[in-house]
C-alpha positions in Angstrom: 108.4 84.4 104.1 108.8 80.7 103.4 106.4 78.6 101.2 106.3 74.9 101.0 105.1 73.1 98.0 104.9 69.4 97.2 106.8 68.4 94.2 106.1 64.7 94.7 104.1 62.9 97.4 107.3 62.0 99.3 109.2 65.3 99.2 108.7 68.9 100.0 110.4 71.9 98.4 110.9 75.2 100.1 111.7 78.6 98.6 112.0 82.1 99.9 109.7 85.0 98.6 111.9 88.1 98.6 111.1 91.1 100.7 109.0 93.5 98.5 109.2 96.6 100.6 111.1 99.5 99.0 112.3 102.7 100.6 111.1 104.9 97.7 107.7 106.4 96.8 105.2 105.1 94.3 105.9 108.1 92.0 109.7 107.4 92.2 109.1 103.8 91.1 106.8 104.7 88.3 109.3 107.2 87.1 112.2 104.8 87.1 111.1 101.2 87.6 114.5 99.9 86.8 115.7 100.7 90.3 113.5 98.0 91.8 114.7 94.5 92.0 112.0 91.9 92.4 112.7 88.1 92.1 116.3 89.1 91.0 114.9 91.1 88.0 114.4 94.8 87.5 111.4 96.6 86.0 113.7 98.3 83.6 111.7 97.3 80.5 108.5 98.5 82.1 107.2 101.8 80.9 104.8 103.8 83.0 105.5 107.2 81.3 101.9 107.4 79.9 100.4 106.6 83.3 102.7 109.3 85.1 101.6 111.8 82.4 98.0 111.1 83.0 98.4 111.2 86.8 100.1 114.5 86.5 97.7 115.9 84.0 94.7 115.1 86.4 96.5 116.1 89.5 96.1 112.6 90.9 99.8 112.3 91.3 99.4 114.6 94.3 95.9 114.1 95.4 95.6 110.4 95.3 99.1 108.8 95.0 101.9 110.7 96.7 101.8 110.2 100.4 98.3 108.5 100.5 99.0 104.9 101.2 96.6 103.8 98.7 96.7 100.7 96.4 97.4 101.4 92.7 96.8 98.9 89.9 99.6 100.5 87.6 98.9 100.0 84.0 101.9 99.7 81.8 102.5 100.9 78.2 100.4 98.3 76.6 97.3 99.0 78.6 97.7 102.8 78.3 98.1 102.5 74.6 94.7 100.5 74.6 93.1 103.4 76.4 94.4 105.8 73.8 93.2 103.5 71.0 89.7 103.2 72.5 88.7 106.5 70.8 89.8 107.6 67.3 90.3 111.2 68.6 92.7 110.3 71.5 96.3 110.3 70.0 97.9 111.5 73.2 97.0 111.8 76.9 96.2 115.4 76.4 93.5 114.5 73.9 91.5 112.6 76.5 88.9 114.9 78.3 90.0 115.5 81.7 86.9 114.2 83.4 87.1 110.9 81.5 90.8 110.6 82.1 90.2 111.2 85.9 87.6 108.5 86.0 89.8 106.0 84.2 92.7 106.7 86.6 90.7 106.7 89.8 89.3 103.3 88.8 92.9 102.0 89.1 93.2 103.3 92.8 91.8 101.8 95.8 91.8 103.8 99.1 94.1 102.0 101.7 96.8 99.3 101.3 95.7 95.9 99.9 98.2 93.1 99.3 97.6 89.7 97.5 96.8 88.0 100.8 94.1 90.5 101.5 92.6 89.8 98.1 93.0 86.1 98.7 91.1 86.3 102.0 88.4 88.6 100.7 88.0 88.2 96.9 85.2 90.2 95.3 84.2 93.7 94.6 86.3 96.7 95.8 85.3 100.3 95.6 87.6 102.6 93.7 88.3 106.3 94.1 86.1 106.8 91.0 83.2 105.4 93.2 82.7 102.4 91.0 83.7 98.8 91.9 86.1 96.5 90.4 86.3 92.7 91.0 89.4 91.2 92.3 90.0 87.5 92.3 92.9 85.3 93.3 93.6 81.7 91.9 96.2 79.3 92.6 98.9 78.7 89.9 98.6 75.1 89.1 98.0 72.6 91.9 101.3 73.0 93.7 100.3 76.0 95.7 103.5 77.7 94.7 101.8 81.0 93.9 98.6 82.9 93.3 97.3 84.8 90.2 95.6 88.1 90.8 93.0 89.2 88.2 91.5 92.7 88.5 88.5 92.7 86.2 89.9 90.6 83.2 93.4 91.9 83.6 96.2 89.6 85.0 98.4 91.3 87.5 102.0 90.7 86.6 103.8 91.9 89.7 102.0 92.2 93.0 102.6 93.4 96.5 105.3 96.1 95.5 105.2 98.0 98.8 106.5 101.6 98.8 106.8 104.3 101.5 103.4 105.7 100.5 101.4 102.8 98.9 101.2 99.5 97.3 101.5 98.8 93.6 100.2 95.9 91.6 101.5 96.1 87.9 99.6 94.9 84.7 99.7 95.5 80.9 103.5 95.9 80.9 106.1 95.0 78.3 105.6 91.5 77.2 101.8 91.6 77.5 100.0 91.0 74.3 98.0 94.1 73.4 94.9 92.3 72.2 94.1 89.9 75.0 92.1 90.4 78.2 95.3 90.4 80.3 96.0 94.1 79.4 92.3 95.2 79.4 92.1 98.7 81.0 90.0 99.2 84.1 87.1 101.7 83.7 86.6 101.5 79.9 
């Protein structure tokens, strides 16, 4: 896909957006994000181990992710730690009551495949597997039209449109995100 952007009124710049479809499953990506190259960088510094642990504990790894072609807003380590920090009695994923953990995780999953362009064309409220709604908005980055920011609730999506054999992932709250700002705000809390 090629995008055009105006750098000055008299010249146009083009650049290629790399293919973001990968021949692995969502769970394979979450278990080893370093195997995915996106814009010439890997996700090796991203840590989804708490998210995987939570998915496995609730059974959502099988019932809602693997082979389901759903859209997952995958929270990284910063966001997952904020979930743990939201209750003084939660020191590990195992400390979170299973019904609460399931609701939190299901709030991160939409039924069906949704890409950035889908959200751009139809911003607004989307129903989650938890039965609640999350607001998804898309804004231009600057005035050049070179990119689009996706926000889900207050959280800023860091990597969008990662397409796998069994679903789409949009990541947020990963390494490099400040823990105390809205960009890593967990969904469903």
